[in-house]
N, C-alpha and C positions, 0 to 999 in steps of 0.2 A: 805378094799374090798378085797374080796377073790381072787377074778379073776383078770388076770394079766391085767395093764393099759397100753393101748397102744397110744403113744403119737400121737394126729394128726398128719399127713402129713410125716409121715415115714412108709417106705417100710418094710414087714416082712424081705427081705433079709438086711436091714441096721440096724434092731434092733430086733435080735432075742430073747430077754428077755426085759421085762419090766425096768421102772424105778424102781417100787417097788419091782420087782423082784431082781434088783442087790441090794439093801437095804437087802432082806432077805439073801441072798447070801454072801455077805460081810461078814467079819472078824471085829469084835468090835474092831475099831482102837485105843481104849483106850490103848490097849497093843501095839499096834505097833508104836504109837505116843507119848501117855501120856498126860493126860490133864496138868502136871506140863509143859511138852515140849512145849506145845502150848503158854504159858504164859513167860516160861522163855528163856535163852540162844539164844537170837536174834540174824540173822547173821551179822546184824551193830546195832551201837551203837543208843539207842534211839533217838529220837529227842529231841531238846531242849524244855524246858518248854514254850519258846517264840514261837517256830515254832508251837507247839501243838496247840496255841490260834490263831494261825494267819490263818492257812491252813486249807480247808474245801471242803466238796465234792459240786460241783457246782449244783445246784438244777435241772436246766435244762437237766442235764445229767442223772438223776436218771431214771431207767426204772424199769419195771415188766414181768419177765416171764409170760407169760399168763397162761402155764403149772400149775403154783402154784393154780389158780383159774378154772381150767377144769371144776369140776362140778358145780358151780356156773354160769359159763359161758353158759354151755349146759342148764341149767335150764332157766336163764333169761340173754341173751346176752347184750341188750340195758341197763338194770337196773345195771350191774355190771359193764359194761363199764364206765356209768355215776358215779357209786359208786367211782371207780378209779379216774375219773378227781377231784371230789369232794376233795379226800383225799390229791390231790396236782400233782397226775402223770401227765405227757404232754406226755409221751412217752412210749410205750410197746415194747415188744419182741413177737410175735407170735409162737402158735407151732400147726399151722394148721389152719383153717377156721372155726371152729365149725360149720360144716355142711353148711355151705355156700360157694359160690362162691367168688373168689379174690374179684370181684365187690361189691358183698353185703355185703363182710366182709368189705371192705372199707368204703362203705355208713354207716355203723353202727359205726367205728371208728370216720367218721366225725362228726356225728351227737351226738357223745359224746365229741367231742373237741380233741380229741386224736390222735396220730401218732404212725404207726407200724415201728419206724425206722430199725428195725432187725426183723429175723425171722429162724426158725430151720426147716429145710428142708433137709433130708438126699439124699445124692448124689447116683444115681441107682447104685447097685451093681449087675452083673456086668454093668460098667459104658456104659451108653446109652447119646449120645451127645442131641439126640433130646428130649427125655426127660427131660431132665437136663435145657435144654433151654427154654422148658415149664413152670419150675418151677421159671426159671430167669425172664419169661414173667409175671408171677402171683405176683413174688415179687414187679415188677415195678407196677401192677396195686395197690397194696397194699398200696406202696409208700415206699418200704424198700430202705434203703440205703446199709444195711449188709445182708447177708444172711449167715447161719452157717449150717454145718453139724454136728447134737446132739450126736449121739451115735455109738461107735465101742468096740470091746474087747472082744468078746465071740465067741467061735467056734460055730460050730453045734451041739454039746453036751452039749453046754451051759457052757463049762469050759473056762478060762483066756485062751487068744491066747499067745503062748510061740514060735511061730515059726517067727524069724526076717522076712523072705521072704515076710509074709502076710501082715507086716507093711511096708515093702517097698512097695508092689503092691498098698496098699491104697496111701502112699504117690504120687505114681505115678497117680493114679486117682485123688486124691486132687488138683495136679497140673493142670490137664486138666481141673477139675471143675473151678479151679481159673483162668484159663486163660480165659475161655468162660464167666465167671461172669465180669472178667474186660472188655471184650468185650462188655457186656452188659451194662458197666456202674455201678457197683456192686461191692462190697468189699467182699471178701468171706472168712470166718474164720471157725476154727475147733474147738467144745466145748468136753474138756474132763472129763471122771469119774475117778474112782481109777485104772481101769483096766490098762491103759497106762502107768501105773507106776510098774507094776508086772513084775520082771526080767525074761527077755527071756533067752532063750537057747543059751550060749555064754556071757551072762552077760550083756547086754545093755538093755534097755526099749523100750517099744512102744513109748515112748512120746520123748525118745533120737533119734529115727530113723526119726519121723514126723518133730522133729526142725531140723535136719539135711539134710533131703532130700526134704523137700517142700519148693518152691521158696518164699522167705520173701517177695516179690514182689506180690504174688498171693494168699498167704495163711497166715492170722494171726491167733493167739489163743484167745479163749474166754474162758480164764481160771476162771474155778469153784475153787472157793477157800476151799469149804468143801470138795468136791471129792478128790483134792489135798492133803488137809490132810490125808482123808484115806486112801490115796495112800502113807503115810509115807513120804510126800514130803513137804519141806517149800516153801508157794508161793514166798516169797524174793528171795530164790535162783533158781526158776524157771523164774522170772523176770529177774536177774541178767543174766541167761544164753540164755535169748530171748529180749533183750533188742529191744522195739521199736515195739515188735510184739504181746504184749498183749493186744488189742487194745479193749477190752472188759471184764468185770469180772462178774460171777455169786457169787452174796455176800448171802450166807447162812450160819447159826451159826451151830456149832457142839456142842451138850450138853456132858456132861462128861460120857454118856454112849456110845458114839459114832453115836448116832442117830442126828435127826433134831432138831432145836430150833430157835424160834424168834430171830432177829437181836438183841443182846444186852442181850439175856438169857443165851448166851453159853459161850466158852472159848476162841474162835478165837480174836484175836487182830486185829480187823481191821485198826485200826489207823497206826498200826506198817508196814501194808502192803501198806496202802495207802500212806505212807511217800515217796513209791518209785513210784510213779503213774506217773510222768515224765520220768523215767529211762524206764518204762513199756510202755509208750504210751498211758494209758488209757483214753478211749473216751466216754463210757459208764458203769455205775456201776447199774447192772442188779438184784433187790431183787427175790430171788425165796425161796420157801421151796418145796420139792417134798412131802411130805405128807400132805400140808394144809388143804386139803378137804376129807382125806380116814380115816376111821374109825380106832381108836376110836373120831377122830376129825370130826366136821361136816362140810360140805361145807361152811357155813357161817363163820367158822374159818379161812378160806381164807381170808376173806375181814380184819379179824384181823391181821393176818400177815402182808398182803399187808399195813394197816395203821401203824402198829409197824416199818416195814421195811423203811417207806419212811422217817416218823418222825426221825427215828435212823439216817438215812444217811444225813439228813438235819440238824441234831444237832452237829454232829460229828464232832468234833476239834481234830487236831492231828499236 
């Protein structure tokens, strides 16, 4: 798709560029990370063969980010949700309501036998408590337990943010959003891309600031494993530095050219990462592929991605 894709539920202020635009703008990370680096040199010793056979992803914790199926959902919401249920999914993470109200979207989920346990909704920028409280109310209608801020990291000109003060201001807003979410009975999280790992003026990174200056009781992390690698960071190292705060992971694979791949077709060793699931605090394993329905792929390819992803996670032993 040549035009920019705007994820539903995001405000222009919180998402100045599209996910597709991020991919085009990002440098190919094969140079930054190296395919060999993804497969070799683990931060800890590999789990024993016995533990690899014994541990698995709980099937009832496998979810899918519906942004993966945005074109299919727009064309046929009930049919696409029903297809996900037949694949084996019981839970999803929404990215807006596909042109429906929160109540209408919830009805479609109920009809398909699915639960939206999590949702991506950008916090207002500048922060506005009333607007955020409405988003929290909608999350309750849909049935979410978690609500996640989905995107940050570029300035008004489209360049990566390098001013630490901007990330410090975001951390304050995330704490405010998290406090209101807590009062509403919801957990609040932050989803990363590669931009949070760009070195800032002074040498730290945006992720360093968000980790240090957000309250762990109010803000957890939804670690996107693909974008973490694209930011030249090992997810295991991020887990070690944020024990108990990685409650959700976006599970998407990286091909040898630095692009997207269906789970198991790329180079990321997910079993090695999931071996640290207890240390991380992972509660949901969320399948995603950003380009699953974007040309040259067809919208129907997104359902193949969903099927491959579910089967991969359900059969993975580590």
